[in-house]
TORTOR-815538 format. One line per 4 residues: number of its first residue (from 1); their letters; for each residue x, y negated, z negated of N, C-alpha, C. Coordinates in steps of 0.1 Angstrom, whole numbers, padded with zeros to 4 digits. Example, Ala and Ser with C-alpha at 12.3 -4.5 7.8 and 13.67 -1.06 7.14 Angstrom:
1	AS	0132/0057/-0078/0123/0045/-0078/0132/0033/-0078 ~ 0128/0022/-0071/0137/0011/-0071/0129/0000/-0079
***
This chain:
1	MITF	1661/-0511/-0991/1654/-0504/-0980/1647/-0491/-0985 ~ 1653/-0484/-0994/1647/-0473/-0999/1635/-0476/-1007 ~ 1635/-0487/-1014/1623/-0491/-1021/1612/-0494/-1013 ~ 1615/-0501/-1001/1604/-0504/-0992/1597/-0492/-0986
5	LKIQ	1606/-0482/-0982/1600/-0469/-0977/1592/-0462/-0987 ~ 1595/-0463/-0999/1587/-0457/-1010/1573/-0465/-1011 ~ 1573/-0478/-1009/1560/-0486/-1011/1552/-0485/-0999 ~ 1558/-0483/-0987/1550/-0483/-0975/1538/-0473/-0975
9	PLLR	1541/-0460/-0980/1528/-0452/-0980/1518/-0456/-0988 ~ 1521/-0464/-0999/1510/-0469/-1008/1502/-0480/-1000 ~ 1508/-0487/-0991/1501/-0497/-0984/1492/-0492/-0972 ~ 1494/-0480/-0969/1485/-0475/-0957/1471/-0475/-0960
13	PFRR	1465/-0472/-0971/1451/-0473/-0974/1446/-0487/-0973 ~ 1453/-0497/-0977/1449/-0511/-0976/1449/-0515/-0962 ~ 1458/-0510/-0953/1458/-0514/-0939/1447/-0507/-0932 ~ 1443/-0495/-0936/1432/-0489/-0929/1419/-0496/-0934
17	FLRE	1419/-0501/-0946/1407/-0509/-0951/1405/-0522/-0943 ~ 1416/-0528/-0941/1416/-0541/-0933/1411/-0539/-0919 ~ 1415/-0528/-0912/1411/-0525/-0899/1396/-0519/-0897 ~ 1391/-0515/-0909/1379/-0508/-0910/1367/-0518/-0907
21	ERGA	1358/-0516/-0897/1347/-0525/-0895/1334/-0519/-0898 ~ 1333/-0507/-0903/1320/-0502/-0907/1314/-0509/-0920 ~ 1302/-0512/-0920/1296/-0520/-0931/1297/-0535/-0930 ~ 1304/-0540/-0919/1306/-0555/-0919/1293/-0562/-0918
25	ILAE	1284/-0557/-0910/1271/-0564/-0908/1264/-0564/-0922 ~ 1265/-0554/-0929/1258/-0553/-0942/1264/-0563/-0952 ~ 1277/-0564/-0952/1283/-0574/-0961/1279/-0588/-0956 ~ 1279/-0591/-0943/1276/-0604/-0939/1261/-0607/-0941
29	TVIV	1253/-0598/-0941/1238/-0600/-0944/1237/-0603/-0959 ~ 1245/-0596/-0967/1243/-0598/-0982/1248/-0613/-0985 ~ 1258/-0617/-0978/1262/-0631/-0980/1254/-0642/-0974 ~ 1248/-0639/-0962/1241/-0650/-0955/1226/-0650/-0959
33	LPVL	1221/-0639/-0961/1206/-0639/-0964/1201/-0648/-0975 ~ 1207/-0648/-0986/1203/-0658/-0998/1204/-0672/-0993 ~ 1213/-0675/-0985/1215/-0689/-0979/1203/-0692/-0970 ~ 1200/-0683/-0961/1189/-0685/-0951/1176/-0686/-0959
37	FWAY	1174/-0677/-0969/1162/-0677/-0977/1160/-0691/-0984 ~ 1171/-0696/-0990/1170/-0709/-0997/1167/-0719/-0987 ~ 1173/-0720/-0975/1171/-0730/-0964/1157/-0729/-0960 ~ 1151/-0717/-0959/1137/-0716/-0955/1128/-0722/-0965
41	LGSY	1130/-0719/-0978/1122/-0724/-0989/1122/-0739/-0990 ~ 1135/-0744/-0988/1137/-0759/-0988/1130/-0765/-0977 ~ 1131/-0760/-0965/1124/-0766/-0954/1108/-0766/-0955 ~ 1104/-0755/-0961/1088/-0754/-0964/1085/-0765/-0975
45	VYFD	1092/-0766/-0986/1089/-0776/-0996/1089/-0790/-0991 ~ 1100/-0794/-0984/1101/-0807/-0979/1091/-0810/-0969 ~ 1088/-0801/-0960/1078/-0803/-0950/1064/-0804/-0957 ~ 1062/-0796/-0967/1049/-0798/-0974/1048/-0812/-0980
49	AFST	1058/-0816/-0987/1059/-0829/-0993/1056/-0840/-0982 ~ 1063/-0839/-0971/1060/-0849/-0960/1046/-0849/-0955 ~ 1041/-0837/-0953/1027/-0835/-0948/1017/-0841/-0958 ~ 1019/-0839/-0972/1010/-0843/-0982/1010/-0858/-0982
53	KNTA	1022/-0864/-0981/1022/-0879/-0982/1016/-0885/-0969 ~ 1018/-0879/-0957/1013/-0883/-0945/0998/-0883/-0944 ~ 0992/-0871/-0950/0978/-0870/-0950/0972/-0879/-0960 ~ 0978/-0882/-0971/0974/-0892/-0981/0972/-0906/-0974
57	MRAT	0982/-0909/-0967/0983/-0923/-0960/0971/-0924/-0950 ~ 0969/-0913/-0942/0958/-0914/-0932/0945/-0914/-0940 ~ 0944/-0907/-0951/0931/-0907/-0959/0928/-0921/-0964 ~ 0939/-0928/-0968/0938/-0941/-0973/0933/-0951/-0963
61	YTIA	0938/-0949/-0950/0933/-0958/-0939/0919/-0955/-0936 ~ 0915/-0942/-0937/0901/-0939/-0935/0891/-0946/-0945 ~ 0895/-0945/-0958/0887/-0951/-0969/0888/-0967/-0966 ~ 0898/-0972/-0963/0898/-0987/-0960/0890/-0991/-0949
65	DLIS	0890/-0983/-0937/0882/-0985/-0926/0866/-0984/-0930 ~ 0863/-0973/-0938/0850/-0972/-0942/0845/-0984/-0950 ~ 0853/-0989/-0959/0849/-1000/-0967/0847/-1013/-0960 ~ 0856/-1015/-0950/0856/-1027/-0941/0844/-1028/-0934
69	RQTN	0837/-1017/-0930/0825/-1017/-0922/0812/-1019/-0931 ~ 0814/-1020/-0943/0801/-1019/-0952/0794/-1033/-0951 ~ 0780/-1032/-0950/0772/-1045/-0950/0764/-1045/-0963 ~ 0763/-1033/-0969/0755/-1033/-0982/0764/-1036/-0994
73	TLTP	0758/-1040/-1005/0766/-1042/-1016/0771/-1029/-1022 ~ 0785/-1028/-1025/0790/-1016/-1031/0788/-1016/-1045 ~ 0789/-1004/-1051/0787/-1001/-1066/0799/-0992/-1070 ~ 0801/-0992/-1083/0812/-0982/-1087/0809/-0967/-1082
77	SDIE	0797/-0964/-1081/0794/-0950/-1076/0798/-0949/-1062 ~ 0797/-0959/-1054/0802/-0959/-1040/0817/-0956/-1040 ~ 0824/-0964/-1048/0838/-0962/-1049/0843/-0947/-1053 ~ 0835/-0943/-1062/0838/-0929/-1067/0835/-0919/-1055
81	GMNK	0825/-0922/-1047/0822/-0914/-1036/0833/-0915/-1025 ~ 0839/-0926/-1024/0850/-0928/-1015/0862/-0920/-1019 ~ 0864/-0918/-1032/0874/-0909/-1037/0872/-0894/-1034 ~ 0859/-0891/-1034/0855/-0877/-1030/0859/-0875/-1015
85	VFDF	0857/-0885/-1007/0860/-0884/-0993/0876/-0882/-0991 ~ 0883/-0891/-1000/0897/-0889/-1000/0901/-0875/-1004 ~ 0895/-0869/-1014/0898/-0855/-1018/0895/-0846/-1007 ~ 0885/-0848/-0999/0880/-0839/-0989/0891/-0838/-0978
89	ITAA	0896/-0850/-0975/0906/-0851/-0963/0919/-0846/-0968 ~ 0923/-0848/-0980/0936/-0844/-0984/0936/-0829/-0990 ~ 0925/-0824/-0993/0923/-0811/-0999/0931/-0810/-1012 ~ 0932/-0821/-1019/0940/-0822/-1031/0934/-0813/-1042
93	PRRG	0922/-0813/-1045/0917/-0805/-1056/0919/-0790/-1054 ~ 0918/-0786/-1041/0920/-0772/-1038/0934/-0768/-1041 ~ 0943/-0777/-1040/0958/-0774/-1042/0962/-0778/-1056 ~ 0953/-0782/-1064/0956/-0785/-1078/0962/-0798/-1080
97	FTTH	0961/-0808/-1071/0967/-0821/-1071/0955/-0831/-1076 ~ 0959/-0840/-1084/0950/-0851/-1088/0950/-0864/-1080 ~ 0940/-0871/-1078/0940/-0883/-1070/0931/-0894/-1077 ~ 0933/-0906/-1074/0925/-0917/-1077/0928/-0929/-1067
101	IRVT	0918/-0937/-1066/0919/-0948/-1057/0915/-0961/-1064 ~ 0919/-0972/-1059/0916/-0986/-1064/0912/-0995/-1052 ~ 0901/-1001/-1053/0897/-1011/-1042/0895/-1024/-1048 ~ 0902/-1034/-1041/0902/-1048/-1046/0899/-1057/-1034
105	DVSY	0890/-1066/-1036/0887/-1077/-1027/0895/-1090/-1031 ~ 0903/-1095/-1023/0913/-1106/-1026/0910/-1117/-1017 ~ 0910/-1130/-1022/0910/-1142/-1016/0922/-1151/-1020 ~ 0923/-1163/-1014/0935/-1171/-1017/0930/-1185/-1020
109	DLKK	0935/-1190/-1031/0933/-1204/-1035/0944/-1213/-1028 ~ 0940/-1221/-1018/0949/-1229/-1011/0955/-1241/-1019 ~ 0947/-1246/-1029/0952/-1257/-1038/0962/-1252/-1047 ~ 0959/-1241/-1055/0968/-1235/-1064/0979/-1226/-1059
113	KIYL	0977/-1222/-1046/0986/-1213/-1039/0988/-1200/-1047 ~ 0976/-1194/-1050/0976/-1181/-1057/0966/-1173/-1051 ~ 0968/-1159/-1053/0957/-1150/-1049/0947/-1148/-1060 ~ 0935/-1146/-1057/0923/-1143/-1066/0917/-1131/-1063
117	VNWS	0913/-1124/-1075/0905/-1111/-1073/0891/-1115/-1073 ~ 0884/-1112/-1062/0869/-1114/-1062/0862/-1103/-1069 ~ 0867/-1091/-1066/0863/-1078/-1075/0872/-1067/-1073 ~ 0872/-1059/-1082/0881/-1048/-1082/0875/-1036/-1090
121	DATR	0877/-1024/-1084/0872/-1012/-1091/0882/-1000/-1088 ~ 0885/-0993/-1099/0893/-0981/-1098/0885/-0969/-1103 ~ 0888/-0957/-1097/0881/-0945/-1099/0887/-0937/-1111 ~ 0879/-0928/-1117/0883/-0918/-1126/0890/-0924/-1139
125	GNTA	0885/-0935/-1143/0889/-0941/-1155/0902/-0949/-1155 ~ 0907/-0952/-1143/0919/-0960/-1141/0916/-0975/-1142 ~ 0926/-0983/-1143/0925/-0997/-1145/0923/-1004/-1132 ~ 0914/-1013/-1131/0912/-1022/-1120/0922/-1034/-1121
129	LSNA	0923/-1042/-1110/0931/-1053/-1109/0925/-1065/-1115 ~ 0932/-1074/-1120/0927/-1087/-1125/0934/-1099/-1118 ~ 0930/-1111/-1121/0937/-1123/-1115/0952/-1123/-1120 ~ 0954/-1118/-1132/0967/-1119/-1137/0977/-1108/-1131
133	DINN	0970/-1098/-1125/0978/-1088/-1118/0981/-1090/-1103 ~ 0971/-1096/-1096/0972/-1096/-1082/0983/-1103/-1076 ~ 0988/-1113/-1083/1000/-1121/-1077/1013/-1113/-1077 ~ 1013/-1102/-1085/1024/-1093/-1083/1025/-1085/-1069
137	YADR	1014/-1086/-1062/1013/-1080/-1049/1015/-1090/-1038 ~ 1019/-1102/-1042/1020/-1112/-1032/1028/-1110/-1020 ~ 1039/-1102/-1022/1048/-1098/-1011/1043/-1090/-1001 ~ 1032/-1083/-1004/1026/-1073/-0994/1012/-1078/-0990
141	LPNL	1006/-1090/-0994/0994/-1095/-0990/0996/-1105/-0979 ~ 0988/-1104/-0969/0989/-1114/-0958/0984/-1128/-0962 ~ 0987/-1138/-0953/0983/-1151/-0955/0968/-1152/-0952 ~ 0960/-1159/-0960/0946/-1160/-0959/0942/-1174/-0956
145	ALGD	0932/-1176/-0947/0926/-1190/-0946/0915/-1192/-0955 ~ 0910/-1205/-0957/0900/-1208/-0966/0887/-1200/-0962 ~ 0882/-1193/-0973/0870/-1185/-0971/0872/-1171/-0967 ~ 0884/-1168/-0963/0887/-1154/-0959/0890/-1145/-0971
149	SEIM	0888/-1132/-0969/0892/-1122/-0980/0897/-1110/-0973 ~ 0904/-1102/-0980/0910/-1090/-0976/0906/-1079/-0986 ~ 0904/-1067/-0981/0902/-1055/-0989/0915/-1047/-0990 ~ 0920/-1046/-1002/0932/-1038/-1005/0928/-1025/-1011
153	VESW	0931/-1014/-1005/0929/-1000/-1009/0942/-0993/-1014 ~ 0942/-0989/-1026/0954/-0981/-1031/0949/-0967/-1034 ~ 0959/-0958/-1032/0956/-0944/-1035/0968/-0938/-1042 ~ 0966/-0929/-1051/0976/-0921/-1057/0972/-0907/-1056
157	ESFT	0982/-0899/-1053/0980/-0884/-1052/0993/-0877/-1059 ~ 0990/-0868/-1068/1001/-0861/-1074/1006/-0850/-1064 ~ 1018/-0846/-1066/1024/-0835/-1058/1033/-0827/-1066 ~ 1031/-0814/-1067/1040/-0804/-1073/1046/-0795/-1063
161	PAFN	1058/-0793/-1061/1065/-0785/-1051/1061/-0770/-1054 ~ 1059/-0762/-1043/1055/-0749/-1045/1067/-0740/-1050 ~ 1079/-0744/-1048/1091/-0738/-1053/1101/-0748/-1059 ~ 1108/-0744/-1068/1119/-0753/-1074/1131/-0751/-1067
165	IGLS	1133/-0761/-1058/1146/-0760/-1049/1152/-0774/-1050 ~ 1149/-0782/-1060/1156/-0795/-1062/1147/-0806/-1061 ~ 1135/-0804/-1055/1126/-0815/-1054/1116/-0816/-1066 ~ 1116/-0828/-1073/1108/-0829/-1085/1093/-0832/-1081
169	EKNF	1085/-0833/-1092/1071/-0836/-1090/1071/-0851/-1086 ~ 1061/-0854/-1077/1059/-0867/-1072/1045/-0873/-1074 ~ 1044/-0886/-1073/1030/-0892/-1073/1030/-0902/-1061 ~ 1024/-0897/-1050/1024/-0905/-1037/1015/-0916/-1039
173	YNTV	1020/-0929/-1036/1013/-0941/-1037/1012/-0947/-1023 ~ 1000/-0952/-1019/0998/-0958/-1005/0989/-0970/-1007 ~ 0992/-0980/-0999/0984/-0992/-0999/0981/-0996/-0985 ~ 0967/-0998/-0983/0963/-1004/-0970/0954/-1016/-0972
177	IVRP	0957/-1027/-0964/0950/-1039/-0965/0943/-1041/-0951 ~ 0929/-1044/-0952/0922/-1046/-0941/0912/-1059/-0942 ~ 0907/-1064/-0931/0897/-1074/-0933/0884/-1069/-0930 ~ 0874/-1074/-0937/0860/-1070/-0935/0856/-1072/-0920
181	RMSP	0850/-1062/-0915/0847/-1062/-0900/0833/-1067/-0897 ~ 0823/-1065/-0905/0809/-1067/-0902/0804/-1080/-0909 ~ 0812/-1086/-0918/0808/-1098/-0926/0820/-1104/-0931 ~ 0818/-1117/-0936/0830/-1125/-0941/0836/-1117/-0953
185	NVAF	0828/-1110/-0961/0834/-1103/-0972/0825/-1091/-0976 ~ 0831/-1082/-0984/0823/-1070/-0988/0818/-1073/-1002 ~ 0805/-1073/-1004/0800/-1075/-1018/0801/-1063/-1027 ~ 0802/-1066/-1040/0803/-1055/-1050/0795/-1058/-1062
189	QGNG	0787/-1049/-1067/0780/-1051/-1079/0783/-1041/-1089 ~ 0790/-1045/-1101/0793/-1036/-1111/0781/-1033/-1120 ~ 0784/-1024/-1129/0772/-1020/-1138/0774/-1026/-1152 ~ 0782/-1037/-1153/0784/-1043/-1166/0797/-1039/-1172
193	NGGG	0801/-1026/-1170/0814/-1022/-1175/0822/-1017/-1164 ~ 0819/-1020/-1151/0827/-1016/-1140/0829/-1002/-1138 ~ 0819/-0993/-1142/0820/-0979/-1140/0828/-0972/-1150 ~ 0824/-0973/-1163/0833/-0967/-1173/0844/-0976/-1178
197	GNGN	0842/-0989/-1177/0852/-0998/-1182/0864/-1000/-1173 ~ 0863/-0996/-1160/0875/-0997/-1151/0873/-1006/-1140 ~ 0863/-1015/-1140/0860/-1025/-1130/0861/-1039/-1134 ~ 0865/-1048/-1125/0866/-1062/-1128/0859/-1069/-1117
201	EHGK	0851/-1079/-1121/0843/-1088/-1111/0847/-1102/-1114 ~ 0852/-1109/-1103/0854/-1123/-1105/0848/-1130/-1093 ~ 0845/-1143/-1095/0839/-1151/-1084/0827/-1146/-1078 ~ 0817/-1144/-1086/0804/-1139/-1082/0798/-1148/-1071
205	GHED	0800/-1161/-1071/0795/-1169/-1061/0799/-1165/-1047 ~ 0812/-1160/-1046/0818/-1155/-1034/0810/-1142/-1030 ~ 0808/-1134/-1040/0802/-1121/-1038/0788/-1122/-1034 ~ 0780/-1132/-1040/0766/-1133/-1038/0763/-1139/-1024
209	SNS	0773/-1144/-1017/0771/-1150/-1003/0766/-1140/-0994 ~ 0768/-1126/-0997/0763/-1115/-0988/0751/-1109/-0994 ~ 0746/-1113/-1005/0735/-1106/-1011/0722/-1109/-1004
***
């Protein structure tokens, strides 16, 4: 009992400290503010990534719609111009992101039951599709009747988060497939090397039917 009475005065400062409420708000702010700041940055980065991907998808739809309405023969320069339209819609160059697109005209061989590339062109030195490649896309290509063709537009846009909060760099990929609206197919004329060696032309008889 005597020992407890001697210790009790020593405990009084701790009891006053436990009852003390001054500075509680400051302490809570110090603890909570970093969490709120991190949550705000995280929300901004993830929303920016979602917005970038969504805008790239809409830009791809726009390019596909533009190409589907063409009645003149396209050239590699036209496809490069479409990439500039894509850049304008997405504002990718202003944000330091890189982009490129690939446009492929596809038909179907009913006898062999394989897809064929009538023509393909990719921008900014990237690789066009060939007949050897196109059947890797069979799961996303629609069924085609004899004489029909489809335009497949692919787009790529790089994305770098503004802040490092756990989201890594991305390369957003989108694919849109449309039917030609104004004619049975959209014609394409390469320049011999497909615009810097990145274009492929197959089935010119199919292409020349619109010439």
